[in-house]
N, C-alpha and C positions, 0 to 999 in steps of 0.2 A: 504494500500500500504506500503510495507516494503522497506526502502532505498530510493535512489534517482531515480526518473523516467527516462526512456530513452526517450529523446526528440530530435527532429530535431533542428539544429542550428537556432537561431533567426537572420537570415540574409536576405539580399535582395533577394537571390536566392529563398527562400521559398515563399516570397511574390509574386515574379514574376511567380512562378509556379501556384499559385492560380489565378493570373491575367490572365495567358494563358487560363485556364479553363473558367474563367469568361467571357473573350472576346468571346470564342467559344459559350457559352450558350446564351449570350445576342444578338447574331446574329439571333436567332430563335424567331419569334413572337409567344409567348405562352399565350397571353391574354385569360382569360376566358370570357364567354359570358352568363350573367344571363338570357338572353332571349331565349337561346337554351335549349331544354329538353334533349339533348344528354349528355352522360357521357363518355369521357370528353366532355366539351361543345365546344371545338375548336380543329381542327386537329393539330395545332401547338404544343399542349401538347403531342400528340402521337409522333411527330417528336422529341421533346426534350427528351421524355422517351426513344426513341431508342438510342440516344446519351448517356444518363446516364447509361442505361442497358449495352451497349457495354463497357463503361469505367469500370464499376464495375466487369464485367466478366473478363476484361483484368487484373484486380487487384486480380484475383483468387477467386472471390465470385461465389457462385451458385445463378444464377439469375432466378427469376420467374416473370411472368407478369400476369395481370388479364385483364378482358374485359374493364376495366375503365382506362387503360393505366398506372396503378400503377406499380411500380418496387419494388420488394422485393428481396434484395440480402443478402445471408447468408454467414457468415465467422465462421468457428468453433473456439472454444476457444483453447488456447494453453498456454503452460508453467503453471505457478501457476493459471492462469485463466481458465484452461480447465474444472474445476469442479464448476466454479462460475455460478450464475444465469445469464441468457441471458440479454442483454442490447440492446435497439433499439435507433437509431437516425433517424429522419424523417425531410425531407424538402419538399416543394411543388413545383410542376411543373409550375403552372399558375402564371401569373402576373396580376395586376389590369387593368381594362379598362383604356385606354389612354396611356398605356406604349408603347413605340416605339422601335422596334429592331434596333440595330446600328451595323455597320461593325467594328468599332474600338472604343476604349476608349482613354482618354487623360491623360497624366501623368504630374503632376506639382511637381517637386522635391523640397524638403525642404521648405514646405509652411510656411510663416512667419505671416500669418493672413491677408494678403492683399487680395483684390478682386480676386476671381478665374476667369480666362479668359475663359468663356464659348463661344466657337466659333460661335454657332448659335444664341446666345442671349446676345450680348455685353451690353445691358442695365440692365441686371440682376446683382445686387451687392450683392455677398455673401462673406462676410469677417467676421473676428472674432469680430469686433465692432458691426455690425448689428445682428450677430447670436452668442451669447455667448455659445450656445450648441455645436458649432463647435470648440471651443477652445481646447478640448482634442486632436485634430488632428494637432495642431501647431507643427512645426518641422518635420512633417512626409511627405512622398511622396504621394501626393493626386492623386487618380484615379477618374476621373469624366467623364460625358457624354457631349453631345453637348450643353445642357442647354435649349433646346426647348421642351423637354418632358422627363418623367422618362424613364430609360432604363432597370429597372427591378432588382435592388439589392434585392428587396423583391420578391422572395426569391432565386434568382439565386446566390447570394453571399453565402447563406447557402448551396446550392447544390455544388458550387465550393469547398467550404471548406470541405464538406463531401467527395467529390471525391479525393481530395489531401490526406485526412486522409487515405482513403482506399489504395491509392498508397503507402503511407509511411509504412503502416502496411505490405504490400506485400514485400516491399524492406528491411524491418528491422525485420527478423523473431525472433530476440531476444526480441522484445517488447511483453510482456505478454498481453493477451486480454481474456475477457470472450467471450462466443458465442455472435456474433454481428449480428444484423439485420439492414441493411441500406435501408431506404425507401424513394422513391420519389412518391408523391401522386398528384392527379389531383384536380382541382376545389376548392381549399381551399378559394380563394379570394371571391367566390360567396356563400360560406357556404353550399356547396352541400354535406351534410353528407352521402348521398347514395353512394358517390364515395369511401368511406373508410369502409363501413360496413364489406365487405368481408375481408379487411386487418385486421380490428379489431378482427374479429372472428379467423383469422389465427394466430395472435399473441397470443390470449388467448389459442388456441389449443396447441401452442408451449410452453406455460408456461411463457411468457414474462410479467413480472409484472412492469418493470421499463424502462423508456425511456425518451428521450428529443427531442423536436422539435427544429430545428435550424432555427428559424424564428424571433428572437428578433432584436432589433435595436442597442442600445447603446453597446459600447465595454464591454464585460464580464458581462453583466447583467444576472441575474437569475430571472425568473418569475414563481411564483406558484399561482398567482391570475390573473383574467381578469375581464372585465366588464360583467355585465348583460346587455342584449341588446334587444331593441324593435324598431320597426319603426312605426311611426304614419303617415297615409296618410289622408290629409284633402282635400275634394272635395268641390269646390265653384261653385254652379250652375250659369249659365249665366242668365242675365236678362237685359232688356233695361236700358240705362242710364236715369237718371231723366230728363236730357236735351239732346236732340239729337245733334250730332255733326253738326255745321253749314256748309253750302256749302262752298267750297273753302279752307277748312282746309287741311293741308298736313301731310304726315307721316314723323316723325323724329325718326331715328333709332340710338340707343346707343348700340354699341357692347362693352360689358363689359368683360374684362379679369380679372379673380380673382387671388388671391394668392393661389397657389395649395400646399396643404400639406396633410399629413395623420392626421386624428383626434387625434392621439396620441401625435403629436408634434405641434398642431395648435397654442398654445400660444407662444411657443418658436420661431416659424417661421412666425407668423403674418398672419395666414389664413384669407382670405376673400372670400366669395362666391358672385357670381353675384346676387343671391337672396338678400343678405344684401345690396349690393351696390344699387340695383334698389329700394328697400324699402326706403333707406335713401335718394336717389335722389327724389323719389316721395314725401316724407315727407317735404323735403326742398322746393320743388316747391309749395306744398300746403301752407307752411308758408309764402312764398313771394307773394302769390296770383296769380301765373301762373295757377295752377290747382285749381278749374275746370274752371275758367273764360276763359282762353285762351289756355288751353291744357288739355287733359285727357289721362290716360293710356289706351292703346289699346291692347297690347299683351306683353307677356313675355314668353321666352322659354330658359331653361338651355340647354347647349351644350350636345348632346347625348353621346359624348365620354369623356368629361371633365366637370364634374359637376360644377366646380367653375366658369366656363365661362357662358355667356348667352347674349341674345339680348332682349333689352327693347325697345318697340316701343310706341311712343305717337302720338296722333292726335293733331295737333297744328295749331293755327292761322298762316296764311302765312304772317308773318311780321318779319323782321330782328331782332327787339328787343326781340321778343318771342323766336326765335330760339337761339339767343345768350344767353338768360337767361337760357334756358335748358342746353346748352353746358357748361356754366359757373357753374351751379349747379352740373352737373355730374363731371366736372373737380375737383371741390372742394372736392367731396367725394372720387374720385378714385386716383387722382394724388399723395396724400401723401403716397400711397402704391406702387408706381411705382418702387422704388428701390428693392422691394421684388418680383417684377414680374407682378404687376397689369398693365392693359392696358385699354385705352379708345379710341374709334373712334366714331365720331358723323357724321351722314349723313342725308340729307333731300332727300326725294323721292317724288313720284307723289302724286296726291290727294288721300284722303281717299276713298277707293273703297268699303269697307265693313263696315257697321255701327258697331262700336265696342260696346260690352256689358260691364258689370261691373265686370265680373269674374276675369280678370287679376288684376284690381285695388284692388278688395277685397282680393285677395290672397297676394298681396304685402303689403297691410295694416296689414294683419294678421302676416306676417313675421316681420314687424316693431313692432307690439304690443308684439309679443312673445319675440323678442330680447331685448326690453326695459323693460320687466316685471321684477319684483324683488320678486320672491316667497320664497326667503330664501335659494336658491341653484343656482349655476351658470347656465346660459342658453346657451350662445354662446360657441362653442368649443374653440374659441380663447381666452376666458376668464376663462378657466378651466385648471387645471394642477394637478399633483400628484394623490391624491385619490378622487378628485372631478369629478363628472360626467358632462354631458351636454345634451342639447336638441337643436340640430342643424337643422334649416330649410335649407337644403343644395341644394335642387333641386325643380324646379317648371316647369310645362309644360302645354300647352293646351291639353285638352282631350275632347271627345265628350260630349257636353252639358255644358262645363265649363272649369275650371282650377284646377290643382292638385298641392299640395305642399307636399313634402316628408320631414319628420322630423326624424332625427336619434337620438334615445334616448339611453343614456348610463349612467350606475351608478354601482358602486361596491356593493351597498346595494340594495337588491331586493325590499324591502319596498319603498325605495326612488324612484326606477324606476317606481313603480305603481303611486307614487305621480306625477312624470313627465308626465305619460300618462294622468292622470286626469287634470293636469295643461294645457296641450295642448288642451284638450277638452273644458276647461273653456275659454281659450283665444279665441278659434275659435268661441264661442257663443257670444263674446262681440261686434262684429263688426256691428250688425244691418244688414238689408238687408236680402236676402234669406238665410235660415239656411244652413250652411255647414254640410257635413257628414264626420265623423271621423272614420277611421278604424285603429285598432291596430294589428300589427303582432309581435308575440314574436319570437326572433331570437336565442339567446344563453344565457347560464347562466355562472356565475362565477365558475371556477373549484376549487377555493381555499378551500371550505369546504371538498371536496373529496380528496384533496391532503394533508390535515393537518396531517394525520396519517402516512405520508411517509417522515420521516426526511432525508432519504438519498438523496431526490431530491434537498435539499439545501446543505447537508453536503458534498456530493461527488463533485459537481462542485466548492464549496468553497475550499476544500482540493486540488483539481486539479489546481485551480488558484494560490494558494500559492506555489505549486510545480513548476508551470510555471513562477513564478515571476511577476504575475499581480494581480490587486486588483479587486475582484468580488463584485458586488453590487446587493442586492435584491431589486427589483422594481416590482410594479404591472404592468400588461399589460394594457395599455389604448386602448384596442381593444379585439379581440378574437383570438382563435387558432384553432378552428374546431376539437377538440379532443374528443368531447362528446362520439362518438361511442366506442372509446378505453376505456374511463373511465367507461362506462356502462358495459364493459366486463372484468374489473379488471386490465387493463394496465394503470398505472399512468404515465402521460407524463407532465413534466415541460417544460419550454421554455428557451432557451439560446440565448443571444445576438450574433449577427454576426459581429458587428463593423462597423456601417456606420452612415451617417448623412442624414436627410431629406427624409424619406421614401415616395415613390409614388409621388415624386416631381421632377420637372426638375432640382432642385438644388442638387439632391442626389450625394453623393460621399463617397468613402472609402479611404483606404491608403494601401500601401504595408505592412507597419508595422502592421496595424490592421489585415490584412488577415493572415500574418505569425503568429501573436500572437494567433489568434483564432484556427488555426490548432494545435499549440503547446498545447493550453488549452484542446482541444478535445483529443489529444494524451495522455495527463496526466489523463484526465477523464477516458479513457479506462483502464488505468492501476490501477486507484483507484477502478474501478468496478471489475477488475480482482482479486483484493485481497478480495472482499466481499465473504462472505459465505452464503449459503441458510438460510433463516429465518424460 
């Protein structure tokens, strides 16, 4: 890039422009559904794609659609960028399970770090003291949701910033640009690679070698590495308890609300899953002699739409001291996490109608053993950060013939990921009782080795950040990006931050200043790429 880039003013108007688009996008429920075999997996993604396609067409792009709801918008190069190599930007249409569409967002001007007033969740305490990762937003005008569910900054913030970039390029013909391809893709959250194979082939056909996904979290972060990922599924067969439940015992139900975060930010935000809460409650009840003499675990089920929540049911002697001991043990485990969003409700129900087996208890004891193990690498997501991986037993549910536990395995090192798989298998065998069955499913791989020979993926956004007056930081993605089909066909895609806090959590927020700053960063990046010459 020669000379000073042509950038929009860094003022409130630009931030409000992105906000207007963001509010429009978050009104559409576009959660993906891993249980659906359709592509896209939900009709809301098609509805959102219609809106995005119309906006890009209005900005002068030639818009194409495919059968999977993907949007591919093309803008010709101009000025000094007319002969530059093409550049792609991509964001995804779907949001994670548990995201809730909202009619409007809330603005908190000039945040000083005090608790953010979430209207639907006043007990949630999100401030700069409890959440140091939120401190970069102090002094900015905070944009947040109602506080009872995530509203979809991942990745509707990336979509909104891309749409405003397209509008600015249409309004400012003096801004040079390379041939640009602006993409909105389906089913990224559920890792449905089939959704983008056609897109990847089309980019390869057009000679697109370089691009960026707009799907990062922290302001101005640049990602050229991501986790290697597997999932372990451990099946515990049901079998009779050693001692049958005596007549007259009652059901005690613990509704456990966890602390909801993305795995990427689990440590900073204090993630807790109901699986961990239940395992710790069971261990405490065993230590104080309540289990198995006066109560036994009867059932556990994670919430189908919010994995961090769940219901733990015990069969217990119908005596007030026993019920109170269960309630007190649960409160001791859960209540310290209440300021971060954890919840507990204890209720007694009727007599035990179905004789419980041992599968639920075996599954929770496995969770406890796994989380307390010390194999030489972090286990819990909430105890892992930076370049550390994790082995998170995040979900459990009854299945035919027993109980299932799903363990999310993540590591930047492929060899260490295999160690994590073997460690889960070893811990599963330690419990005694009927032997569990362990299945491993490989999910995605670290893109770092394949991007190592593409220095422009770091150089261009760093130069653009300098031109826009912001500081870019290179970080690994503590997650995945779903770009393997593109890499397989020769299109290298790094990932850029979009500027927000607490992904996939009811706590999530961004700011007017972050939104404006990221549009300026993208505008500068376009101009850096426009000055590039074919290699």
